[in-house]
A tleap script that builds the chain and sets N, CA, C and O, in Angstrom:
source leaprc.protein.ff14SB
mol = sequence {
  NMET PRO ILE TYR GLU TYR ARG CYS SER VAL
  CYS HIE HIE GLU THR GLU ILE LEU HIE GLY
  MET ASN GLU THR ILE ASP GLN ALA CYS PRO
  GLN GLY CYS GLY GLN ASN THR LEU ALA ARG
  LEU VAL SER ALA PRO LYS VAL ARG PHE SER
  GLY GLN GLY TYR TYR GLU THR ASP GLU LYS
  PRO LYS GLU LYS GLN ARG ASN VAL LEU THR
  LYS ASP GLU PRO ALA ALA ALA SER CLYS
}
set mol.1.N position { -0.415 0.346 6.330 }
set mol.1.CA position { -1.244 1.531 6.387 }
set mol.1.C position { -1.732 1.831 4.962 }
set mol.1.O position { -0.932 1.850 4.027 }
set mol.2.N position { -3.020 2.061 4.797 }
set mol.2.CA position { -3.555 2.289 3.445 }
set mol.2.C position { -3.265 3.686 2.908 }
set mol.2.O position { -3.067 4.641 3.659 }
set mol.3.N position { -3.248 3.766 1.590 }
set mol.3.CA position { -3.064 5.029 0.888 }
set mol.3.C position { -4.408 5.375 0.242 }
set mol.3.O position { -4.937 4.587 -0.542 }
set mol.4.N position { -4.952 6.526 0.561 }
set mol.4.CA position { -6.252 6.937 0.047 }
set mol.4.C position { -6.091 8.036 -0.996 }
set mol.4.O position { -5.176 8.856 -0.916 }
set mol.5.N position { -6.987 8.042 -1.969 }
set mol.5.CA position { -7.000 9.078 -2.994 }
set mol.5.C position { -8.038 10.130 -2.618 }
set mol.5.O position { -9.138 9.805 -2.170 }
set mol.6.N position { -7.673 11.387 -2.808 }
set mol.6.CA position { -8.563 12.513 -2.505 }
set mol.6.C position { -8.621 13.448 -3.703 }
set mol.6.O position { -7.677 13.534 -4.488 }
set mol.7.N position { -9.740 14.145 -3.831 }
set mol.7.CA position { -9.900 15.165 -4.875 }
set mol.7.C position { -10.454 16.427 -4.214 }
set mol.7.O position { -11.379 16.376 -3.403 }
set mol.8.N position { -9.861 17.553 -4.586 }
set mol.8.CA position { -10.334 18.849 -4.100 }
set mol.8.C position { -11.614 19.205 -4.858 }
set mol.8.O position { -11.648 19.140 -6.087 }
set mol.9.N position { -12.651 19.576 -4.135 }
set mol.9.CA position { -13.923 19.904 -4.795 }
set mol.9.C position { -13.914 21.307 -5.398 }
set mol.9.O position { -14.848 21.674 -6.110 }
set mol.10.N position { -12.869 22.099 -5.123 }
set mol.10.CA position { -12.777 23.448 -5.691 }
set mol.10.C position { -11.952 23.428 -6.987 }
set mol.10.O position { -12.435 23.856 -8.035 }
set mol.11.N position { -10.709 22.930 -6.914 }
set mol.11.CA position { -9.823 22.976 -8.089 }
set mol.11.C position { -9.686 21.616 -8.781 }
set mol.11.O position { -9.028 21.525 -9.817 }
set mol.12.N position { -10.286 20.571 -8.239 }
set mol.12.CA position { -10.303 19.216 -8.790 }
set mol.12.C position { -8.926 18.555 -8.850 }
set mol.12.O position { -8.724 17.617 -9.621 }
set mol.13.N position { -7.992 19.029 -8.055 }
set mol.13.CA position { -6.675 18.391 -7.969 }
set mol.13.C position { -6.820 17.075 -7.206 }
set mol.13.O position { -7.499 17.020 -6.181 }
set mol.14.N position { -6.169 15.996 -7.717 }
set mol.14.CA position { -6.201 14.704 -7.042 }
set mol.14.C position { -4.865 14.446 -6.374 }
set mol.14.O position { -3.813 14.768 -6.926 }
set mol.15.N position { -4.908 13.863 -5.182 }
set mol.15.CA position { -3.704 13.567 -4.423 }
set mol.15.C position { -3.903 12.275 -3.654 }
set mol.15.O position { -5.033 11.823 -3.467 }
set mol.16.N position { -2.808 11.685 -3.212 }
set mol.16.CA position { -2.852 10.483 -2.389 }
set mol.16.C position { -2.304 10.817 -1.014 }
set mol.16.O position { -1.304 11.524 -0.886 }
set mol.17.N position { -2.973 10.300 0.022 }
set mol.17.CA position { -2.554 10.574 1.394 }
set mol.17.C position { -2.511 9.256 2.154 }
set mol.17.O position { -3.463 8.476 2.126 }
set mol.18.N position { -1.399 9.021 2.830 }
set mol.18.CA position { -1.206 7.830 3.637 }
set mol.18.C position { -1.673 8.122 5.059 }
set mol.18.O position { -1.135 9.011 5.719 }
set mol.19.N position { -2.672 7.376 5.534 }
set mol.19.CA position { -3.120 7.527 6.916 }
set mol.19.C position { -3.871 6.291 7.348 }
set mol.19.O position { -4.254 5.471 6.513 }
set mol.20.N position { -4.088 6.149 8.638 }
set mol.20.CA position { -4.782 5.002 9.194 }
set mol.20.C position { -6.243 4.945 8.769 }
set mol.20.O position { -6.827 5.949 8.360 }
set mol.21.N position { -6.824 3.748 8.874 }
set mol.21.CA position { -8.200 3.549 8.427 }
set mol.21.C position { -9.205 4.383 9.217 }
set mol.21.O position { -10.196 4.849 8.654 }
set mol.22.N position { -8.968 4.572 10.488 }
set mol.22.CA position { -9.921 5.291 11.339 }
set mol.22.C position { -9.595 6.766 11.499 }
set mol.22.O position { -10.301 7.483 12.209 }
set mol.23.N position { -8.542 7.224 10.854 }
set mol.23.CA position { -8.166 8.635 10.953 }
set mol.23.C position { -8.982 9.473 9.972 }
set mol.23.O position { -9.327 9.018 8.882 }
set mol.24.N position { -9.278 10.685 10.373 }
set mol.24.CA position { -9.875 11.642 9.448 }
set mol.24.C position { -8.806 12.685 9.143 }
set mol.24.O position { -7.951 12.972 9.982 }
set mol.25.N position { -8.858 13.245 7.948 }
set mol.25.CA position { -7.834 14.227 7.601 }
set mol.25.C position { -8.418 15.627 7.716 }
set mol.25.O position { -9.597 15.857 7.447 }
set mol.26.N position { -7.585 16.525 8.110 }
set mol.26.CA position { -7.933 17.939 8.163 }
set mol.26.C position { -6.772 18.656 7.486 }
set mol.26.O position { -5.937 19.286 8.136 }
set mol.27.N position { -6.744 18.541 6.174 }
set mol.27.CA position { -5.599 19.025 5.409 }
set mol.27.C position { -6.089 19.892 4.262 }
set mol.27.O position { -7.086 19.578 3.611 }
set mol.28.N position { -5.392 20.962 4.026 }
set mol.28.CA position { -5.719 21.857 2.913 }
set mol.28.C position { -5.241 21.240 1.610 }
set mol.28.O position { -4.337 20.404 1.606 }
set mol.29.N position { -5.841 21.647 0.521 }
set mol.29.CA position { -5.468 21.172 -0.809 }
set mol.29.C position { -4.004 21.521 -1.071 }
set mol.29.O position { -3.614 22.679 -0.920 }
set mol.30.N position { -3.186 20.541 -1.461 }
set mol.30.CA position { -1.766 20.814 -1.690 }
set mol.30.C position { -1.478 21.536 -3.006 }
set mol.30.O position { -0.344 21.952 -3.239 }
set mol.31.N position { -2.476 21.690 -3.863 }
set mol.31.CA position { -2.268 22.302 -5.174 }
set mol.31.C position { -2.116 23.814 -5.096 }
set mol.31.O position { -1.490 24.413 -5.971 }
set mol.32.N position { -2.656 24.421 -4.101 }
set mol.32.CA position { -2.482 25.867 -4.002 }
set mol.32.C position { -3.754 26.627 -3.717 }
set mol.32.O position { -3.698 27.794 -3.330 }
set mol.33.N position { -4.922 25.987 -3.901 }
set mol.33.CA position { -6.147 26.727 -3.593 }
set mol.33.C position { -6.295 26.880 -2.081 }
set mol.33.O position { -6.986 27.785 -1.614 }
set mol.34.N position { -5.642 25.992 -1.308 }
set mol.34.CA position { -5.584 26.140 0.141 }
set mol.34.C position { -6.876 25.874 0.890 }
set mol.34.O position { -6.941 26.122 2.094 }
set mol.35.N position { -7.892 25.386 0.229 }
set mol.35.CA position { -9.179 25.127 0.871 }
set mol.35.C position { -9.179 23.737 1.512 }
set mol.35.O position { -8.500 22.830 1.031 }
set mol.36.N position { -9.928 23.573 2.580 }
set mol.36.CA position { -10.093 22.268 3.216 }
set mol.36.C position { -11.287 21.559 2.593 }
set mol.36.O position { -12.269 21.272 3.278 }
set mol.37.N position { -11.206 21.275 1.295 }
set mol.37.CA position { -12.333 20.686 0.576 }
set mol.37.C position { -11.945 19.370 -0.083 }
set mol.37.O position { -12.457 19.045 -1.155 }
set mol.38.N position { -11.052 18.609 0.537 }
set mol.38.CA position { -10.660 17.317 -0.007 }
set mol.38.C position { -11.732 16.282 0.308 }
set mol.38.O position { -12.195 16.179 1.444 }
set mol.39.N position { -12.121 15.520 -0.707 }
set mol.39.CA position { -13.099 14.451 -0.538 }
set mol.39.C position { -12.450 13.147 -0.973 }
set mol.39.O position { -11.790 13.092 -2.010 }
set mol.40.N position { -12.637 12.094 -0.178 }
set mol.40.CA position { -12.026 10.811 -0.498 }
set mol.40.C position { -12.738 10.169 -1.676 }
set mol.40.O position { -13.967 10.157 -1.742 }
set mol.41.N position { -11.949 9.631 -2.611 }
set mol.41.CA position { -12.484 8.956 -3.778 }
set mol.41.C position { -12.637 7.466 -3.497 }
set mol.41.O position { -11.910 6.910 -2.673 }
set mol.42.N position { -13.562 6.828 -4.167 }
set mol.42.CA position { -13.710 5.382 -4.074 }
set mol.42.C position { -12.767 4.770 -5.100 }
set mol.42.O position { -12.912 5.007 -6.299 }
set mol.43.N position { -11.810 3.989 -4.637 }
set mol.43.CA position { -10.824 3.406 -5.534 }
set mol.43.C position { -10.344 2.089 -4.952 }
set mol.43.O position { -10.672 1.746 -3.816 }
set mol.44.N position { -9.574 1.362 -5.725 }
set mol.44.CA position { -8.990 0.109 -5.259 }
set mol.44.C position { -8.002 0.422 -4.138 }
set mol.44.O position { -7.302 1.432 -4.200 }
set mol.45.N position { -7.938 -0.419 -3.129 }
set mol.45.CA position { -7.023 -0.142 -2.018 }
set mol.45.C position { -5.571 -0.244 -2.444 }
set mol.45.O position { -5.215 -1.064 -3.291 }
set mol.46.N position { -4.744 0.587 -1.856 }
set mol.46.CA position { -3.299 0.551 -2.064 }
set mol.46.C position { -2.662 0.415 -0.693 }
set mol.46.O position { -3.100 1.039 0.274 }
set mol.47.N position { -1.636 -0.395 -0.621 }
set mol.47.CA position { -0.978 -0.631 0.651 }
set mol.47.C position { 0.522 -0.499 0.448 }
set mol.47.O position { 1.067 -0.940 -0.563 }
set mol.48.N position { 1.171 0.104 1.407 }
set mol.48.CA position { 2.630 0.209 1.366 }
set mol.48.C position { 3.194 -0.747 2.409 }
set mol.48.O position { 2.930 -0.603 3.603 }
set mol.49.N position { 3.974 -1.725 1.950 }
set mol.49.CA position { 4.636 -2.642 2.865 }
set mol.49.C position { 6.015 -2.084 3.163 }
set mol.49.O position { 6.753 -1.710 2.252 }
set mol.50.N position { 6.354 -2.030 4.428 }
set mol.50.CA position { 7.681 -1.561 4.788 }
set mol.50.C position { 8.288 -2.539 5.781 }
set mol.50.O position { 7.571 -3.279 6.454 }
set mol.51.N position { 9.565 -2.539 5.865 }
set mol.51.CA position { 10.239 -3.454 6.770 }
set mol.51.C position { 11.138 -4.393 6.007 }
set mol.51.O position { 11.646 -4.050 4.939 }
set mol.52.N position { 11.335 -5.571 6.547 }
set mol.52.CA position { 12.249 -6.542 5.961 }
set mol.52.C position { 11.724 -7.156 4.676 }
set mol.52.O position { 12.514 -7.656 3.874 }
set mol.53.N position { 10.437 -7.134 4.458 }
set mol.53.CA position { 9.876 -7.723 3.248 }
set mol.53.C position { 8.859 -8.788 3.582 }
set mol.53.O position { 8.651 -9.128 4.747 }
set mol.54.N position { 8.240 -9.300 2.566 }
set mol.54.CA position { 7.236 -10.340 2.738 }
set mol.54.C position { 7.764 -11.598 2.062 }
set mol.54.O position { 8.200 -11.568 0.911 }
set mol.55.N position { 7.716 -12.680 2.784 }
set mol.55.CA position { 8.208 -13.948 2.261 }
set mol.55.C position { 7.092 -14.969 2.259 }
set mol.55.O position { 6.185 -14.916 3.090 }
set mol.56.N position { 7.162 -15.886 1.333 }
set mol.56.CA position { 6.154 -16.925 1.214 }
set mol.56.C position { 6.077 -17.766 2.479 }
set mol.56.O position { 5.019 -18.309 2.796 }
set mol.57.N position { 7.162 -17.880 3.193 }
set mol.57.CA position { 7.193 -18.696 4.404 }
set mol.57.C position { 6.525 -18.012 5.596 }
set mol.57.O position { 6.344 -18.647 6.634 }
set mol.58.N position { 6.158 -16.750 5.479 }
set mol.58.CA position { 5.565 -16.032 6.600 }
set mol.58.C position { 4.144 -16.490 6.913 }
set mol.58.O position { 3.773 -16.561 8.084 }
set mol.59.N position { 3.345 -16.802 5.903 }
set mol.59.CA position { 1.925 -17.048 6.116 }
set mol.59.C position { 1.447 -18.446 5.736 }
set mol.59.O position { 0.450 -18.916 6.282 }
set mol.60.N position { 2.134 -19.123 4.813 }
set mol.60.CA position { 1.617 -20.383 4.290 }
set mol.60.C position { 2.148 -21.580 5.064 }
set mol.60.O position { 3.263 -21.554 5.585 }
set mol.61.N position { 1.324 -22.642 5.132 }
set mol.61.CA position { 1.851 -23.889 5.690 }
set mol.61.C position { 2.931 -24.448 4.773 }
set mol.61.O position { 2.926 -24.182 3.572 }
set mol.62.N position { 3.838 -25.208 5.325 }
set mol.62.CA position { 4.998 -25.684 4.577 }
set mol.62.C position { 4.611 -26.447 3.309 }
set mol.62.O position { 5.294 -26.316 2.293 }
set mol.63.N position { 3.548 -27.231 3.336 }
set mol.63.CA position { 3.182 -28.038 2.164 }
set mol.63.C position { 2.623 -27.203 1.014 }
set mol.63.O position { 2.541 -27.702 -0.108 }
set mol.64.N position { 2.235 -25.948 1.254 }
set mol.64.CA position { 1.710 -25.095 0.188 }
set mol.64.C position { 2.721 -24.076 -0.321 }
set mol.64.O position { 2.398 -23.281 -1.203 }
set mol.65.N position { 3.921 -24.084 0.210 }
set mol.65.CA position { 4.948 -23.134 -0.218 }
set mol.65.C position { 5.550 -23.581 -1.540 }
set mol.65.O position { 5.761 -24.773 -1.763 }
set mol.66.N position { 5.822 -22.631 -2.408 }
set mol.66.CA position { 6.439 -22.903 -3.707 }
set mol.66.C position { 7.810 -22.256 -3.756 }
set mol.66.O position { 8.048 -21.230 -3.119 }
set mol.67.N position { 8.692 -22.851 -4.502 }
set mol.67.CA position { 10.009 -22.258 -4.791 }
set mol.67.C position { 10.792 -21.879 -3.541 }
set mol.67.O position { 11.483 -20.860 -3.516 }
set mol.68.N position { 10.682 -22.691 -2.523 }
set mol.68.CA position { 11.409 -22.411 -1.291 }
set mol.68.C position { 12.380 -23.564 -1.055 }
set mol.68.O position { 11.967 -24.720 -0.967 }
set mol.69.N position { 13.665 -23.249 -0.953 }
set mol.69.CA position { 14.673 -24.266 -0.701 }
set mol.69.C position { 14.897 -24.406 0.790 }
set mol.69.O position { 14.878 -23.423 1.531 }
set mol.70.N position { 15.107 -25.629 1.218 }
set mol.70.CA position { 15.493 -25.856 2.609 }
set mol.70.C position { 17.013 -25.939 2.664 }
set mol.70.O position { 17.681 -25.939 1.630 }
set mol.71.N position { 17.548 -26.008 3.865 }
set mol.71.CA position { 19.011 -26.095 4.024 }
set mol.71.C position { 19.568 -27.361 3.380 }
set mol.71.O position { 20.695 -27.358 2.885 }
set mol.72.N position { 18.791 -28.441 3.382 }
set mol.72.CA position { 19.273 -29.715 2.900 }
set mol.72.C position { 19.178 -29.908 1.399 }
set mol.72.O position { 19.814 -30.808 0.850 }
set mol.73.N position { 18.373 -29.056 0.707 }
set mol.73.CA position { 18.193 -29.202 -0.735 }
set mol.73.C position { 19.242 -28.393 -1.492 }
set mol.73.O position { 19.486 -27.231 -1.164 }
set mol.74.N position { 19.867 -29.004 -2.508 }
set mol.74.CA position { 20.816 -28.232 -3.328 }
set mol.74.C position { 20.064 -27.356 -4.302 }
set mol.74.O position { 18.941 -27.679 -4.690 }
set mol.75.N position { 20.656 -26.271 -4.698 }
set mol.75.CA position { 20.045 -25.389 -5.689 }
set mol.75.C position { 20.063 -26.083 -7.043 }
set mol.75.O position { 21.009 -26.811 -7.344 }
set mol.76.N position { 19.041 -25.876 -7.865 }
set mol.76.CA position { 18.970 -26.508 -9.185 }
set mol.76.C position { 20.062 -25.927 -10.076 }
set mol.76.O position { 20.347 -24.731 -10.031 }
set mol.77.N position { 20.661 -26.785 -10.877 }
set mol.77.CA position { 21.704 -26.332 -11.799 }
set mol.77.C position { 21.088 -25.509 -12.906 }
set mol.77.O position { 20.022 -25.860 -13.409 }
set mol.78.N position { 21.723 -24.434 -13.295 }
set mol.78.CA position { 21.188 -23.598 -14.370 }
set mol.78.C position { 21.355 -24.294 -15.700 }
set mol.78.O position { 22.347 -24.986 -15.926 }
set mol.79.N position { 20.396 -24.116 -16.576 }
set mol.79.CA position { 20.374 -24.803 -17.875 }
set mol.79.C position { 21.053 -23.999 -18.942 }
set mol.79.O position { 21.122 -24.432 -20.092 }
savepdb mol mol.pdb
quit
């Protein structure tokens, strides 16, 4: 789920709000002016990954995986 940046057009407070791509927000400014004047800013996307984690083996074909040991390979000795 993406995290969007918003700025209040009254008090210019900036905040981040986590919501779905197709959702619209109807939220008052959290800074205290209490107005529903939040406008989304254009910024680089931010994503929060939750769950067990992301592993290289999840998406790549086996021949393109790096630094992945199989059951049969011994771990490299530390130098």
